[in-house]
N, C-alpha and C positions, 0 to 999 in steps of 0.2 A: 473621478479618476484618482487613483492612488498616487501620492507624490513620490513615495518610495516603494514601487512595485517589487514583487518577489522575483527570484530566479535571475535570468539573464539581464532583464531590464534593470533589476536592482543593482547588479554589479556595475553596469554602465553608468547608472545614475550616481551612485556613490563615488565612483572613480572620477566622474566629471566634476562632481562637487569638490573633491579633494584637489583636482587640478585648478579649479576656480579659486580655492583658498591660496594656493601657491601664486596664482595670478595677482591676487590682492597683495600678497607679500612682496611681489616683484615691484610694486609701485614704490615701496620704501627703500629699495636698493638700486636706484637709478641715479644717473649723473646727467647734468645739463638737460638736454631735451629727451633723454631716455624715457621719461614718464609718458611721452606721447606713444612710444612703441608699446610700453607696458599696458597702457590704456587701450590700445588697438587690439592687443591679444586677449584681454580680459573677457569680452563677450563670447569668444569662440566656443568654449565648452558649455557655456550657458545656453547658447543657441542650439547646441547638440542635444541638450536635455529636452527642448521643446520640439525641435525638428528631428524626429527619430530616424527619418530616412535620409538624413543629410549625407552626401557622399563623403567617404573617408578621405579622398584626396583633397577635397575642398577644406576639410577641417585641418589637415596637415599643412596645406599651403597657407592657411590663415595663421597658423602658429609658427611655422618654420621661417617664413620671410621676415617678420619682425625680429625673431631670435637671431637670425644671421646678421641683419643690419645692426642690431644692438651690440653683438659681439665684435663685428668688424669695426664699428665706431667706438667701442669700449664705453658704452653709455648704459648698458644693462648687465646684470650679473646673475640673476636667478631664473632667467627665462627658460633655461635648459630643463628644469624640473617640470614646467608646464608642458613642454614639448614631449618629454618622456611619457607623461600621463596621457597626452594626446595619442601617442603611439599605442598605448595599452587599449584605449577606447576604440581606436580604429581596428586593431588586430582582433579584438574580442567580438566585434560586430559582424564578422564574416566578410572577408575582403574580396572585392572584384579585381580584375586585372589592373585597372587604373589605380586602385588603392595599393596593390602590391608594388607597383612601380613607384608610387609616392613614398611608401615605407622604405624601399631600397634607397631612393635618393636622399631621404632623411638620414640614413646611416652614414652616407658620405658627406653630408653637409658640413660637419666640423672641419673637414680637411680643406674646405673653401677658405675658411678663416686662416687655417694653417698656411695655405698657399699664398694668400695675400700678405701675410706677415705683418698684420696690424695689431695683433694681440699677442703679447709675449707668452701668456699662459698656454696658448695653443701650440707654441713652437716646441714645447717639451712633450710631456705625456698627456697634456690637457685634451688634445683632439682625440686621442685614443680613449681616454676616460669618457668623454662626451659620447663618442660613437658606441662604446660598450654599454653605457647607460641606455641609449636608444635601443640597442639590440635587446637588452634585458626587458625593456618595456614591450617590445614586439613579442618576445617569447612568452612573457607573462600574459599578455592579452590573448595570444593564440591558445595557450593552455586553458585559460578561462572559457574561451569560445568552444573548444573541443569538449570540455567538461559539460557545458550546457547542452551541446549537441547529443552527448551520450545520455544525459538525463532525459532529454526529449524522446530519444529512441526507446529508453526504458519505459517511459510513460506510454508510448504507443504500443509497445509489446505488452505491457500490463493491461491496457485497454482491449487489445486483441484477445489475450488470454481470458479476460473477464467475459467478453462476448462469446467465446467458445464455451466457457463454463455455463453461461446462461442457456446456450443452445442445448448443451448436453443435459442440463437440468430439466429443460422443457421436455426433452425426449423421455427422460426418466419419469417425469411427472405423468406424462400421458400413459406410459407403460404401467406404472405402479398404481395410479388411480383406476386404471382399467382392471387390474387385479383385485383391488380393494372393493370397488363397486360391483364388479362382475361376480365375485364370490357371494356377496351378500344378496344380491338380487337373483342369483341363480337359486339360492335356498328359498327365497321368497316365492319364486315361481313354482318350485316343487311343492311347497305347502299349498299354494293356490290351486295347483292341479289336483292335489289330493282332496282338498275341500270340494272342488267341483265334482269329482267322482263320487264322493261320499254324501253329497248334498241331499240326495233323495233317499238313499238306502240307510245312511247312518248320520243323521244331522248333528249328533253330539261330536262325532269325530271331525265332521266338517267345521264346526265351530272351533274345536281345538286347533285344527290346522290353520284356520284364519287368524286365531290369536297368536300362534307361533309365527305366522308370516308377518303379522304386525310387529311383534317383538324384534324379529330379525331385521325388518325394514327400519325400525327406529334406531337400532344399534348401528346399522350400516350408515344411516344418515348422520348419526352422531360422530362416527369415526371419520366420515367424509368431511364434515364441517371442521372437526378438530385438525385434520390434516391440512385443510385449506387455510385455517387461521395460522397454523405453524409456518406454512410456506409464505404467507403474507408477511410474517414477521422476519423473514430472511433465512429460515432454515432450509437446507437442501430438500430435495424431493423425498417423500416418505418411503419407508421400506416396510415390508411385512415384519412386524416386530412383537408378536405375542410372546407369552411365556415359553411356549413350545419352541419357538424360533430362538429364544435366548438360550435355552438348554442345548439346542442344536449348535449354536455358536460356540458355547463352552466346549461341547464335544469335539468340535473341529480343532480347537486349540489343544485339547487333551490328546487327540489323535496325533497331533504334530509334535508331541513330546513335552508340552508345557503342563506342569503339575499345578492344578487349580483347586483351591479350597473354596467351595461355593456355599454361601449361606443366603437363602432367599426367604423373606417373610411371606406368610400366607396372605393371599389376596392381591399379590402383585399383578396377576393376570386380569384383575378387575379394574385396573386404573385406565384412564382415558387413552385414546389413540395417540394423541400428540406426545404425552409423557412416555408412552411405550416406545415411540420412535426415538426419542432422545435417550431413553434408558439403553436401548439397543446400541445406539451410536457411542455412548460413553463407554460401555463395556467393551465394545469392539475396538475402539481406538486405544483404550488403556491396555488391553491384552496384546494388541499389536506392538505397542511400545515396549511392553514387558518382554515379548518374544525377541525383540530386536536388541534391547539395551540392558536387560536385567543381568545382575551378577550371576544368578543361577536361574535355571528355567522353571520358575515357580511364581505363583501369584495367589493372592487372597481376594475374593470377591464377596462383599457383604452388601446385601440389598435389604434395607429396612423400610418399614411402612408405618405411618401413623394416620390419624384422622384426616390430616390436611396435606401431607407431603410425603414424598418418597426420597430416601437418602441412600446414596451409593458411596461406598468406600472400597477402593481397589489399591492394594499395596503389592510391591514387588521389590526384591533386593536391589538397592541402588548401586550401580557400578561407579566406582570413584572416577574413572576416566571419562565418564559421560557428563557433559555440562549440565549444571543444575538449573540453569535459567530456562524460562519458557520461551524457547525460540522456534519450536517446531510449528509448521503451518497446521498440522493436525490438531495440536492442543489449542491453537488460536481459533480455528474453526469450531472446535468442540465447545469452547467458552461461548462463542456466539450463539450456538444452537441452544445451550442451556439458558443463557440470558434471554433468548427469544421467547421462552415460556415463563419468564419471571423467576428464574432459578439463580443459584449461585454455583460457582465453579472455581476450584483451586487445584493446582498440581505443583508439588514441590517436594524436595527431600525432607525426610522426617525420621531421625534416629536410625540412619542407615538404610532406610527404605525410601522408595519413590512412591508417594501417596497421591492418589487422585480422589478428590472429594467433590461430590455433586449433590445438590439438593434442589428439588423443584416440585411444584404442586402436582397433586394426583390428577387434577382435571383443570382445563382452561376455563376460567370463570366466564369468559365471553361466549362460550359455546353452550347452547341449550339443546336438550334432546327434543 
């Protein structure tokens, strides 16, 4: 068990420890038999650290009774700080009706000393200062408790959104894998049907059709395996992303009014399925951001290729009013997708342009044909 846990428990723990420090200090500022009262108060907050379900009213009663007795008899002087911190701990822990009643009574407890007229400090502004300090402790604890409640609600909402995203991805996976596998095996079946019909009349054509069916089948299995590896590494569901689809994506943005200077190296359509998926995602997200935020409706897309890797560079005029930091969820998700296939990704201002750079392998080494 963590001694200093995070979140709400951490606040309660550290506050209780601070109160215990004041409790120890209280031992040095007592008169006559006041040390007995200080010693009686000292374990209260320490017990609260161990007994996490301790009722708030019990903790307050444990602290306020010795404080009142000490102030009435004028034998203690710093017990008020311990009680204020006790108010913080109780208010932050989520109060029940009995706890609320105890907190309210604590606010009026200084005026008991004022009414008895045994302590001259309370006859002036002292009682009001003491009550104000207790009220401040209540408010501080309440604010801390509400903050932790909001954090918990945000966490629940985040979890629900993550579950919804997983469900949506599963549906997309089923649909997109159906399209990927269905296309490949439909072609295989056509070749097999042609081979069957030519088997007797034209054996050479039948053999040629069988070889083509084998080639298409192997390519289909390769794309399926790469897509599965990509999804296993945390990438979203695959999309159909060949070179033709990339050109169609560019055409869509051009039709929308975005001027795009496109340079594509030869052989890009021969890279593996998973890199093609990521390439399509990088270009789509970068052009979407350019259409939204670019100073002028233009962008430059350069896709290079070497023996081992594919490099993508997309630039657009950087609008001065647009934050330069990588705060968008789209860019964060894009970085995850690129890193999922052992690539690198950066997006930042560069000499007046917003530049997106991505580099990743041409094929996933774990996938074999």
